[in-house]
KEDO-888098 format. One record per residue (C-alpha): residue number from 1; chain; x, y, z. Coordinates in Angstrom, 2 decimals. Layout:
BEGIN
[pt NUM,A,[X,Y,Z]]
...
This chain:
BEGIN
[pt 1,A,[1.82,27.84,-17.91]]
[pt 2,A,[1.51,26.89,-21.56]]
[pt 3,A,[2.34,23.23,-20.93]]
[pt 4,A,[0.37,20.67,-22.92]]
[pt 5,A,[-1.98,18.56,-20.82]]
[pt 6,A,[-0.38,15.44,-22.30]]
[pt 7,A,[2.98,16.41,-20.79]]
[pt 8,A,[1.49,17.01,-17.33]]
[pt 9,A,[-0.33,13.68,-17.55]]
[pt 10,A,[2.87,11.95,-18.64]]
[pt 11,A,[4.75,13.19,-15.58]]
[pt 12,A,[1.86,12.51,-13.20]]
[pt 13,A,[1.51,8.92,-14.38]]
[pt 14,A,[5.24,8.16,-14.61]]
[pt 15,A,[6.27,8.84,-11.01]]
[pt 16,A,[4.86,6.60,-8.27]]
[pt 17,A,[4.70,9.53,-5.82]]
[pt 18,A,[1.96,11.14,-7.91]]
[pt 19,A,[-1.54,9.78,-8.22]]
[pt 20,A,[-4.60,10.85,-10.14]]
[pt 21,A,[-6.91,9.37,-7.51]]
[pt 22,A,[-7.16,10.49,-3.89]]
[pt 23,A,[-5.41,8.38,-1.29]]
[pt 24,A,[-6.98,7.45,1.98]]
[pt 25,A,[-6.19,9.05,5.31]]
[pt 26,A,[-4.50,5.77,6.17]]
[pt 27,A,[-2.33,4.69,3.25]]
[pt 28,A,[-1.25,1.04,3.38]]
[pt 29,A,[1.59,-0.12,1.14]]
[pt 30,A,[2.50,-3.79,0.99]]
[pt 31,A,[5.77,-4.83,-0.62]]
[pt 32,A,[5.84,-7.53,-3.26]]
[pt 33,A,[9.49,-7.18,-4.20]]
[pt 34,A,[11.40,-10.43,-4.60]]
[pt 35,A,[12.21,-11.05,-0.92]]
[pt 36,A,[8.73,-10.10,0.29]]
[pt 37,A,[7.05,-12.14,-2.42]]
[pt 38,A,[9.13,-15.23,-1.58]]
[pt 39,A,[8.40,-14.85,2.14]]
[pt 40,A,[4.61,-14.65,1.76]]
[pt 41,A,[3.78,-11.09,0.73]]
[pt 42,A,[1.14,-12.28,-1.72]]
[pt 43,A,[-0.84,-13.95,1.05]]
[pt 44,A,[-0.60,-10.77,3.14]]
[pt 45,A,[-2.00,-8.72,0.24]]
[pt 46,A,[-4.84,-11.21,-0.18]]
[pt 47,A,[-5.81,-11.18,3.51]]
[pt 48,A,[-5.52,-7.40,3.96]]
[pt 49,A,[-7.48,-6.70,0.77]]
[pt 50,A,[-10.19,-9.10,1.89]]
[pt 51,A,[-10.36,-7.49,5.35]]
[pt 52,A,[-10.59,-3.97,3.90]]
[pt 53,A,[-12.94,-4.90,1.08]]
[pt 54,A,[-10.54,-3.24,-1.37]]
[pt 55,A,[-8.43,-4.36,-4.28]]
[pt 56,A,[-4.84,-3.13,-4.49]]
[pt 57,A,[-4.85,0.38,-5.93]]
[pt 58,A,[-8.25,1.24,-4.47]]
[pt 59,A,[-9.33,3.74,-1.82]]
[pt 60,A,[-12.37,3.29,0.39]]
[pt 61,A,[-15.38,5.43,-0.50]]
[pt 62,A,[-15.05,7.35,2.78]]
[pt 63,A,[-11.37,8.11,1.95]]
[pt 64,A,[-10.28,6.49,5.22]]
[pt 65,A,[-7.92,3.86,3.80]]
[pt 66,A,[-6.14,3.04,0.57]]
[pt 67,A,[-4.24,-0.11,-0.36]]
[pt 68,A,[-1.24,-0.14,-2.65]]
[pt 69,A,[1.27,-2.74,-3.78]]
[pt 70,A,[4.86,-1.58,-4.13]]
[pt 71,A,[7.78,-3.48,-5.61]]
[pt 72,A,[10.49,-2.69,-3.07]]
[pt 73,A,[10.71,-0.71,0.14]]
[pt 74,A,[14.43,-1.30,0.57]]
[pt 75,A,[14.31,-3.39,3.73]]
[pt 76,A,[14.52,-6.91,2.36]]
[pt 77,A,[16.07,-8.28,5.56]]
[pt 78,A,[12.71,-7.59,7.28]]
[pt 79,A,[10.62,-9.27,4.58]]
[pt 80,A,[7.71,-9.34,4.22]]
[pt 81,A,[7.00,-5.69,5.01]]
[pt 82,A,[4.11,-3.27,5.05]]
[pt 83,A,[4.03,0.49,5.56]]
[pt 84,A,[1.05,2.18,7.18]]
[pt 85,A,[1.34,5.93,6.82]]
[pt 86,A,[5.00,6.47,7.62]]
[pt 87,A,[5.48,3.45,9.92]]
[pt 88,A,[7.20,0.33,8.63]]
[pt 89,A,[6.27,-3.12,9.91]]
[pt 90,A,[8.45,-6.11,9.09]]
[pt 91,A,[8.67,-9.85,9.47]]
[pt 92,A,[4.93,-10.02,8.96]]
[pt 93,A,[2.62,-12.96,8.75]]
[pt 94,A,[-0.91,-12.67,7.40]]
[pt 95,A,[-2.24,-12.74,10.99]]
[pt 96,A,[0.13,-9.97,12.15]]
[pt 97,A,[-0.84,-7.84,9.15]]
[pt 98,A,[-4.53,-8.32,9.91]]
[pt 99,A,[-3.98,-7.28,13.53]]
[pt 100,A,[-2.27,-4.09,12.32]]
[pt 101,A,[-5.22,-3.32,10.06]]
[pt 102,A,[-7.66,-3.99,12.90]]
[pt 103,A,[-5.61,-1.66,15.14]]
[pt 104,A,[-6.10,1.09,12.54]]
[pt 105,A,[-9.83,0.92,13.05]]
[pt 106,A,[-9.52,0.76,16.82]]
[pt 107,A,[-7.67,4.11,16.68]]
[pt 108,A,[-10.56,5.75,14.78]]
């Protein structure tokens, strides 16, 4: 295609929809936009990351699950929110988020 590798890399790293690392079969995104952060999103990230044994931005070795922090999912009235695959969960507490993560493994 005669496109410099640097240009392809620039596009791939600029847009959040692209990633250079594989994502897990179950992709978990936790919002830390302003509303979610103020309503406890940071604690949710901490608990979910601990439960999964992953840091934000990582994927499990078996490619089952990946954890990502996003800055806004556009549903601030439901803060704090988390998306698992294509399903949005709002008004979370750390305990509710942990139950959702545990339910993921029960479905395996």
